[in-house]
C-alpha positions in Angstrom: 81.4 25.4 6.9 81.4 29.0 6.1 79.6 31.2 7.9 77.1 33.7 5.8 75.8 36.8 7.5 72.0 36.5 7.1 69.8 38.4 9.7 68.5 37.2 12.8 64.8 37.4 10.8 66.2 35.1 8.0 67.4 32.5 10.4 64.1 32.6 12.3 62.6 32.2 8.4 64.7 29.1 7.4 64.1 27.2 11.1 60.5 27.7 10.5 60.5 26.4 6.9 62.8 23.4 7.9 60.6 22.4 10.7 57.5 22.5 8.6 59.1 20.8 6.0 60.4 18.2 8.7 56.7 17.9 9.8 55.5 16.9 6.2 58.7 14.6 5.8 57.8 12.5 9.3 54.5 11.8 8.2 55.2 11.2 4.9 57.4 8.2 6.7 54.9 7.4 8.7 52.0 6.8 6.4 54.2 5.4 3.8 56.2 2.8 5.6 54.7 -0.2 4.2 55.3 0.9 0.8 59.2 2.2 1.5 59.8 -1.1 3.4 58.0 -2.9 0.0 60.9 -1.3 -2.1 63.6 -2.1 0.0 62.4 -5.7 -0.6 62.1 -5.6 -4.1 65.5 -4.4 -5.1 67.3 -6.7 -7.3 70.4 -6.7 -5.0 73.2 -9.9 -5.6 74.5 -9.2 -1.9 73.2 -7.3 1.3 75.1 -4.1 0.8 77.4 -2.7 3.5 77.7 0.9 2.9 74.6 2.7 1.7 74.4 6.2 0.5 70.8 7.6 1.2 70.8 11.4 -1.3 68.9 14.0 0.2 68.0 12.0 2.9 65.5 14.6 4.6 64.8 13.1 8.0 65.2 9.7 7.5 62.5 7.7 6.2 64.8 6.1 3.4 67.7 5.9 6.0 65.7 4.0 8.4 64.0 1.7 6.2 67.4 0.7 4.6 68.9 0.0 8.3 65.8 -2.2 9.3 66.1 -4.0 5.8 70.1 -4.4 6.1 71.1 -5.1 10.0 74.6 -5.1 8.9 74.7 -2.0 7.0 76.3 1.5 7.5 74.4 4.9 6.0 75.7 8.3 5.1 72.7 10.3 5.3 73.4 13.4 3.0 71.2 16.7 3.0 71.7 20.5 2.8 69.6 21.0 6.0 71.1 21.2 9.1 67.7 21.0 11.0 66.6 17.9 9.1 70.2 15.8 9.3 69.8 17.1 12.8 66.1 15.4 13.3 67.6 12.2 11.3 70.6 12.0 14.3 68.5 12.6 17.0 65.8 9.7 15.7 69.2 7.8 15.1 70.3 8.1 18.7 66.5 7.3 20.2 66.8 4.1 18.1 70.0 2.8 19.2 71.5 2.9 15.6 73.7 6.0 15.6 76.9 3.5 15.4 75.5 2.8 11.9 74.9 6.2 10.8 76.9 9.0 9.2 75.1 12.5 8.5 76.8 14.7 6.1 75.5 18.4 5.3 76.3 19.1 1.6 74.6 20.7 -1.5 74.3 18.0 -4.1 73.8 20.5 -6.8 77.7 21.6 -5.7 80.1 20.3 -8.8 81.9 18.4 -6.0 80.7 16.6 -3.3 82.5 15.8 0.1 83.9 12.3 0.6 81.3 9.8 0.7 83.1 6.7 0.3 82.5 3.9 -2.1 78.7 2.6 -1.6 77.2 -0.7 -2.5 74.0 0.8 -2.4 73.0 4.9 -3.5 69.2 5.3 -2.2 67.6 8.7 -3.8 63.7 9.5 -2.9 61.9 12.2 -4.0 64.8 13.9 -4.8 66.2 13.5 -8.3 63.6 15.7 -10.0 64.9 18.5 -7.4 68.4 18.3 -9.2 69.6 21.4 -11.1 71.2 19.1 -13.2 70.2 15.8 -12.8 72.6 14.6 -15.6 75.8 15.8 -13.7 73.9 13.8 -10.5 73.8 10.5 -12.1 77.3 10.7 -13.6 78.5 11.8 -10.2 76.6 8.7 -8.5 77.9 6.5 -11.5 81.3 7.2 -10.5 81.0 7.1 -7.0 79.1 3.6 -6.9 81.3 0.4 -6.5 81.6 -1.8 -9.3 78.5 -3.7 -9.6 76.7 -1.2 -6.8 72.9 -0.4 -7.3 71.6 3.0 -7.6 67.8 2.9 -6.6 65.7 6.1 -7.9 62.4 6.1 -6.3 59.7 9.2 -7.1 56.1 9.9 -6.4 53.9 10.8 -9.3 52.7 13.8 -8.1 51.5 15.2 -4.5 48.8 13.0 -2.9 45.3 13.0 -3.3 43.2 13.0 0.0 39.8 14.0 -0.6 36.8 12.3 -2.5 36.1 14.1 -5.7 32.7 15.4 -4.3 34.3 17.1 -1.5 34.2 19.7 0.0 30.3 19.8 -0.6 30.5 23.7 -1.2 33.0 23.3 -3.4 33.4 19.4 -4.9 36.4 19.0 -7.1 38.3 21.4 -5.1 41.7 19.6 -4.6 42.0 18.7 -8.5 41.7 22.3 -9.4 44.4 23.1 -6.8 46.2 20.3 -8.4 46.5 21.5 -11.7 47.5 25.0 -10.8 50.6 23.1 -8.8 51.1 21.1 -11.6 51.6 24.2 -13.9 54.2 25.6 -11.7 56.1 22.6 -11.1 55.9 22.3 -14.8 58.1 25.4 -15.1 59.6 25.3 -12.3 60.8 21.5 -11.6 60.9 20.2 -15.1 62.0 16.6 -14.0 59.1 15.8 -11.5 57.5 12.8 -13.4 60.2 12.0 -15.5 60.9 8.6 -16.7 64.3 8.3 -15.3 65.0 4.7 -17.1 66.7 6.6 -20.6 68.5 9.1 -18.2 70.0 6.3 -16.0 71.5 4.5 -19.2 72.5 7.6 -20.8 74.9 8.0 -17.5 76.6 4.5 -17.6 73.9 2.5 -15.8 72.0 -0.9 -16.8 68.5 -0.3 -15.8 67.7 -4.0 -14.4 63.9 -3.1 -13.5 61.1 -0.8 -12.4 58.2 -1.1 -10.1 55.5 1.1 -9.7 53.6 0.9 -6.2 49.8 1.8 -6.3 49.1 3.8 -2.8 45.6 3.9 -1.4 45.4 4.2 2.5 42.2 4.5 4.0 42.2 7.5 6.6 40.6 5.6 9.2 43.2 3.0 9.4 45.8 5.7 10.6 45.3 9.2 12.7 48.4 10.6 11.1 46.7 10.6 7.6 44.5 14.0 8.6 47.9 15.8 9.7 49.5 14.4 6.7 46.7 15.9 4.7 46.6 19.3 6.7 50.5 19.6 5.9 50.4 18.6 2.3 47.3 20.7 1.6 49.1 23.9 3.5 52.0 23.7 0.6 49.7 23.4 -2.3 47.8 26.2 -0.9 51.1 28.1 -0.9 51.8 27.2 -4.6 48.2 28.0 -6.0 46.8 30.8 -4.0 47.5 33.4 -6.7 45.8 31.3 -9.2 42.7 29.7 -7.3 39.3 31.4 -7.6 38.2 33.1 -4.9 35.6 30.9 -3.9 38.2 27.7 -4.5 40.4 29.9 -1.9 37.9 30.0 0.5 36.9 26.7 0.3 40.6 25.6 0.9 41.1 27.9 3.7 38.4 26.3 5.7 39.9 23.0 5.4 42.8 24.1 6.8 41.5 26.2 9.5 42.1 23.7 12.5 39.7 25.3 14.8 36.9 24.9 12.3 34.3 22.6 12.5 35.0 21.9 8.6 38.4 21.6 9.1 40.4 18.6 7.2 41.0 16.9 10.6 37.6 16.5 11.5 37.1 14.5 8.2 36.5 10.8 8.2 36.3 10.2 4.6 40.3 10.9 4.0 42.4 8.7 1.9 45.9 8.8 0.9 46.0 8.2 -3.1 49.5 8.5 -5.2 52.0 6.2 -7.0 55.4 5.9 -6.1 57.8 4.5 -8.8 61.2 2.8 -8.5 63.9 2.5 -10.9 66.8 -0.3 -9.8 70.1 0.7 -12.1 73.5 -1.1 -11.8 76.7 0.2 -12.5 78.9 -2.3 -14.5 
């Protein structure tokens, strides 16, 4: 890997950003594990895949769900973040499946990709909308797949909601107002978020064999991780929305994010995780 000349401070910032995102990805995997498993069960596969490619794998939510679902399979996990891949590899070793996982660091926006074999199944969860040129990525996946292989594109319908509409008590509707700001930000900077991937998959030469939308509505009392998940997600929303939120909303959001405060979101007993997750299953002919 070529060396880049960055300062110690830059490296520290990158490690901090990687670590924060990794924690969110780990919580996402933990909280939404049943929904990820349901999607792997639904996939219209003709035979169990032996070679699987997990694009932009993060810390391995999809990788390990697929390994559980297909016990004979091997997975190549590709991500641009060395920190995420290191965490994924540590999990693979702890689970005793390191002989079935290969971690590859690569930028999927590059024109050419490293040798990733000829997978039977390609999995891309919450990653396609981040691609600089999604059409190029789709064509690359099409050419990479084995004939008859399946491409599963999984996307969330936006960031989850956690609070009731009446919360917080001093600023009801705060979460929706913050989301409205981040939605405008994402519309400008991440234009393919919330896209219908069916037509784009067809245009890239795939045959879309089906799509499935799962409603996510998880009561926070079922899982203590949901408070930490909400905290991490709202911290990221604050970063994107702070400049446009009303001062009263920003102050109310900061009270929720202050883990030392009795008003912290970690102390609420009315949280839930509400969103939708959609998967498109596309076949290479």
